[in-house]
C-alpha positions in Angstrom: -214.8 -133.4 -186.6 -215.1 -132.2 -190.0 -212.9 -129.7 -191.7 -215.7 -127.0 -191.6 -216.3 -127.6 -187.9 -212.6 -127.4 -187.2 -212.3 -124.0 -189.0 -215.2 -122.8 -187.2 -213.7 -123.8 -183.8 -210.4 -122.1 -184.7 -212.1 -118.9 -185.6 -214.3 -119.0 -182.5 -211.2 -119.8 -180.3 -209.3 -116.9 -181.8 -212.1 -114.3 -181.0 -212.6 -115.6 -177.5 -208.9 -115.8 -176.3 -206.6 -113.8 -178.8 -208.5 -110.7 -180.0 -209.4 -109.1 -176.4 -205.6 -109.6 -175.7 -204.6 -107.7 -179.0 -207.1 -105.0 -178.2 -205.8 -104.5 -174.8 -202.3 -104.3 -176.0 -203.4 -101.7 -178.7 -205.0 -99.7 -176.0 -201.9 -99.7 -173.7 -199.2 -98.5 -175.9 -195.8 -98.2 -174.2 -195.1 -94.5 -173.0 -192.5 -92.5 -174.9 -188.8 -92.6 -173.6 -188.0 -89.2 -172.4 -185.5 -87.0 -174.3 -182.4 -85.9 -172.4 -180.7 -82.5 -172.9 -177.2 -81.6 -171.9 -174.8 -78.8 -172.7 -172.4 -76.1 -171.6 -172.4 -72.4 -170.8 -172.2 -70.0 -173.9 -170.0 -67.6 -171.9 -167.7 -68.1 -169.0 -169.6 -67.6 -165.7 -173.1 -68.2 -167.2 -173.9 -71.1 -165.0 -173.5 -71.6 -161.2 -174.2 -74.4 -158.9 -177.7 -74.1 -157.7 -179.0 -72.4 -161.0 -182.5 -73.9 -162.0 -183.0 -74.9 -165.7 -186.5 -75.8 -166.8 -187.8 -77.2 -170.1 -191.2 -76.2 -171.6 -193.3 -77.7 -174.3 -195.5 -75.7 -176.7 -198.4 -76.5 -174.6 -196.7 -74.7 -171.5 -196.0 -78.0 -169.8 -193.0 -78.1 -167.8 -191.6 -81.4 -169.1 -188.1 -81.3 -167.3 -186.1 -79.5 -164.4 -182.5 -79.6 -163.6 -180.4 -78.0 -160.8 -176.9 -77.2 -161.9 -174.3 -79.1 -159.9 -171.1 -78.1 -161.7 -170.5 -74.5 -162.9 -170.3 -74.3 -166.6 -172.4 -77.2 -167.6 -175.6 -78.8 -167.1 -177.3 -82.2 -167.9 -178.8 -84.5 -168.1 -182.0 -82.6 -168.1 -184.7 -85.2 -168.6 -187.7 -84.0 -170.5 -190.6 -86.3 -170.3 -192.9 -87.3 -173.2 -196.7 -87.3 -173.4 -198.2 -90.8 -172.5 -200.7 -91.6 -175.2 -202.6 -93.8 -172.8 -203.7 -90.9 -170.7 -205.5 -88.7 -173.1 -206.9 -86.6 -170.2 -203.4 -85.6 -169.0 -200.8 -83.9 -170.7 -197.4 -85.1 -169.2 -195.0 -83.6 -171.8 -193.8 -83.3 -175.3 -194.4 -85.2 -178.3 -191.9 -85.9 -181.3 -190.7 -82.6 -183.0 -192.1 -80.3 -180.3 -189.9 -77.3 -180.0 -188.7 -76.9 -176.4 -188.2 -73.7 -174.6 -185.6 -73.4 -171.9 -185.7 -71.1 -168.9 -182.6 -70.5 -166.7 -183.6 -69.1 -163.3 -186.8 -68.0 -164.9 -185.2 -66.1 -167.6 -186.4 -67.4 -171.2 -183.5 -68.4 -173.4 -183.6 -67.6 -177.2 -182.4 -70.9 -178.3 -184.7 -73.9 -178.6 -184.2 -77.8 -179.2 -186.5 -80.3 -181.0 -187.9 -83.1 -178.7 -187.1 -86.5 -179.9 -188.1 -89.6 -177.8 -185.1 -91.6 -176.4 -182.5 -89.2 -177.7 -179.7 -87.2 -176.0 -179.4 -83.8 -177.4 -176.8 -81.3 -176.8 -177.9 -77.6 -176.5 -175.5 -75.1 -175.2 -177.3 -72.2 -173.2 -176.4 -69.1 -171.3 -177.9 -66.6 -168.9 -178.5 -63.5 -170.9 -177.3 -60.2 -169.6 -179.5 -58.4 -167.1 -182.6 -56.9 -168.6 -183.0 -53.1 -168.5 -186.6 -52.0 -169.1 -187.4 -48.3 -169.5 -190.6 -46.4 -170.3 -189.3 -44.1 -172.9 -192.5 -42.2 -173.8 -196.1 -41.7 -172.8 -198.7 -40.7 -175.5 -202.4 -39.9 -175.8 -205.2 -40.6 -178.4 -206.1 -37.0 -177.8 -203.6 -34.5 -176.3 -206.1 -31.6 -175.7 -208.9 -33.4 -173.9 -211.9 -31.9 -172.3 -213.3 -32.8 -169.0 -215.5 -36.0 -169.1 -213.8 -37.0 -172.3 -212.4 -40.5 -172.6 -209.1 -40.9 -174.1 -206.7 -43.8 -174.5 -203.1 -43.8 -173.2 -200.0 -45.6 -174.6 -196.5 -46.1 -173.3 -193.3 -47.0 -175.3 -191.1 -49.5 -173.4 -187.5 -50.2 -174.4 -185.3 -53.1 -173.3 -181.9 -51.6 -173.4 -180.2 -54.6 -171.6 -179.1 -57.9 -173.1 -181.7 -60.2 -171.7 -185.0 -61.4 -173.1 -188.1 -60.4 -171.2 -191.0 -62.9 -171.6 -194.1 -60.9 -170.1 -194.4 -57.8 -167.9 -197.0 -55.5 -166.6 -197.3 -51.7 -167.2 -199.5 -50.1 -164.5 -201.3 -46.6 -164.9 -202.0 -44.0 -162.5 -203.7 -40.6 -162.8 -203.0 -38.1 -160.1 -201.8 -41.0 -157.9 -205.0 -43.1 -158.5 -204.7 -46.5 -160.1 -206.9 -46.7 -163.3 -205.7 -49.8 -165.1 -202.8 -52.0 -166.5 -201.6 -53.7 -169.6 -199.2 -56.5 -170.4 -196.3 -56.6 -172.8 -195.0 -59.9 -174.0 -191.7 -60.9 -175.6 -189.3 -58.0 -175.7 -185.9 -58.8 -176.8 -182.5 -57.0 -176.2 -182.6 -53.6 -177.9 -186.3 -53.8 -178.8 -189.1 -51.2 -178.1 -192.8 -52.0 -177.8 -195.9 -50.0 -177.5 -198.4 -51.2 -175.0 -202.0 -51.8 -175.6 -204.2 -48.7 -174.8 -205.5 -48.0 -171.3 -208.8 -46.0 -171.3 -209.1 -42.8 -169.1 -212.5 -41.3 -168.4 -211.5 -37.7 -167.4 -213.4 -37.0 -164.3 -212.8 -34.5 -161.6 -211.3 -31.0 -162.1 -209.7 -29.4 -165.0 -206.2 -28.0 -165.2 -202.9 -29.7 -165.1 -203.3 -33.6 -164.6 -200.4 -36.1 -164.0 -200.5 -39.4 -165.7 -197.9 -42.0 -164.6 -196.9 -45.3 -166.2 -195.1 -47.8 -164.0 -193.1 -51.1 -164.2 -192.7 -52.6 -160.9 -192.1 -50.1 -157.8 -189.3 -47.8 -159.1 -189.4 -47.9 -162.8 -191.8 -45.1 -163.7 -192.5 -42.2 -166.2 -194.8 -39.4 -165.9 -196.4 -37.0 -168.3 -198.6 -33.9 -167.6 -201.5 -33.3 -169.7 -203.8 -30.1 -169.5 -207.5 -30.7 -169.4 -209.9 -27.8 -170.3 -213.6 -27.3 -171.3 -213.4 -26.8 -174.8 -210.4 -28.9 -176.2 -207.9 -26.0 -177.0 -205.2 -27.0 -174.7 -205.4 -24.0 -172.6 -207.6 -22.4 -169.8 -208.5 -18.9 -170.7 -211.6 -16.4 -170.8 -213.5 -18.7 -173.2 -213.5 -21.5 -170.6 -214.6 -19.2 -167.9 -217.7 -17.8 -170.1 -218.7 -21.3 -170.9 -219.6 -21.8 -167.2 -220.8 -18.3 -166.7 -223.6 -18.7 -169.3 -224.7 -21.9 -167.5 -225.0 -19.9 -164.2 -228.0 -20.9 -162.1 -228.8 -23.9 -164.0 -229.5 -27.3 -162.4 -230.1 -30.9 -163.2 -233.5 -31.3 -164.9 -234.2 -27.8 -166.2 -233.0 -28.4 -169.6 -230.2 -25.8 -169.7 -227.8 -27.7 -167.2 -224.6 -29.1 -168.8 -222.6 -31.7 -166.4 -219.5 -30.7 -168.3 -219.5 -27.3 -166.6 -220.6 -28.4 -163.2 -217.1 -28.5 -161.6 -217.9 -29.9 -158.4 -220.6 -32.4 -159.4 -223.2 -31.1 -157.1 -226.1 -30.8 -159.6 -226.0 -27.2 -160.2 -223.8 -24.6 -161.7 -223.0 -21.6 -159.6 -220.4 -19.2 -158.4 -218.3 -22.1 -157.0 -218.0 -23.7 -160.4 -217.0 -20.3 -162.0 -214.3 -19.8 -159.5 -213.0 -23.2 -160.1 -212.2 -22.3 -163.6 -211.2 -18.8 -163.0 -208.3 -19.7 -160.5 -206.8 -21.8 -163.3 -206.7 -19.1 -166.0 -203.6 -19.4 -168.0 -202.3 -22.3 -165.8 -199.1 -23.9 -167.2 -198.7 -27.5 -167.7 -195.2 -28.9 -168.5 -193.6 -32.3 -167.8 
């Protein structure tokens, strides 16, 4: 066999038998070794047997979980890595990912960096109990008219020592649910203002009660006076606004829905009396 033919045979042999093996090995990389975390309580009494510690990667994947066996310490908490061979599944962290820890569902302020195959000490502690309180309620317009739409805000303060991840503020007007908004990441001593919730003011004028609520018992209410001309009081002017539209109805060109207090399609003595009975009504918190 000539030299050229030998060379061709060797190259052909390589492509047939060795190249597929190399490609297969490249496509099946070894999965990363997990990263183990361990540590002690930051304050005496932070950890108790049975407490649950979880580790979460930046994508929200729970990569590890540990049940405390001995009070005062934990570990090893094994945090799995993301297998590069399963691109459609995220099993865990990759190198240099910051890992967030939760103790019994309470987010910890300290983080650790995930490194394949390493054991890392991170001391944790269960923060003091959170104490959320709605400190104030405010409005985009404090002197609204009937049928106006206004936005409502609440200031929420965490006066405890714990860190709150996410919680919901629910809104009611005159004991009717009208919406909710979420607040995220409120640390100890911090105050946050909720995103606005819109209220389309239907129904009667007068003193309306707005309530913001966290859970069942954590509530704050504020009263707001609704009138017909945006002055923040109900007086003879409001009454006369309805009187001048007396005996008008839908479709006649003079009818104004704002003054139809019972929403029956016409403005009559009933609507006038609904305003007159609230003349000089007081509205205090």
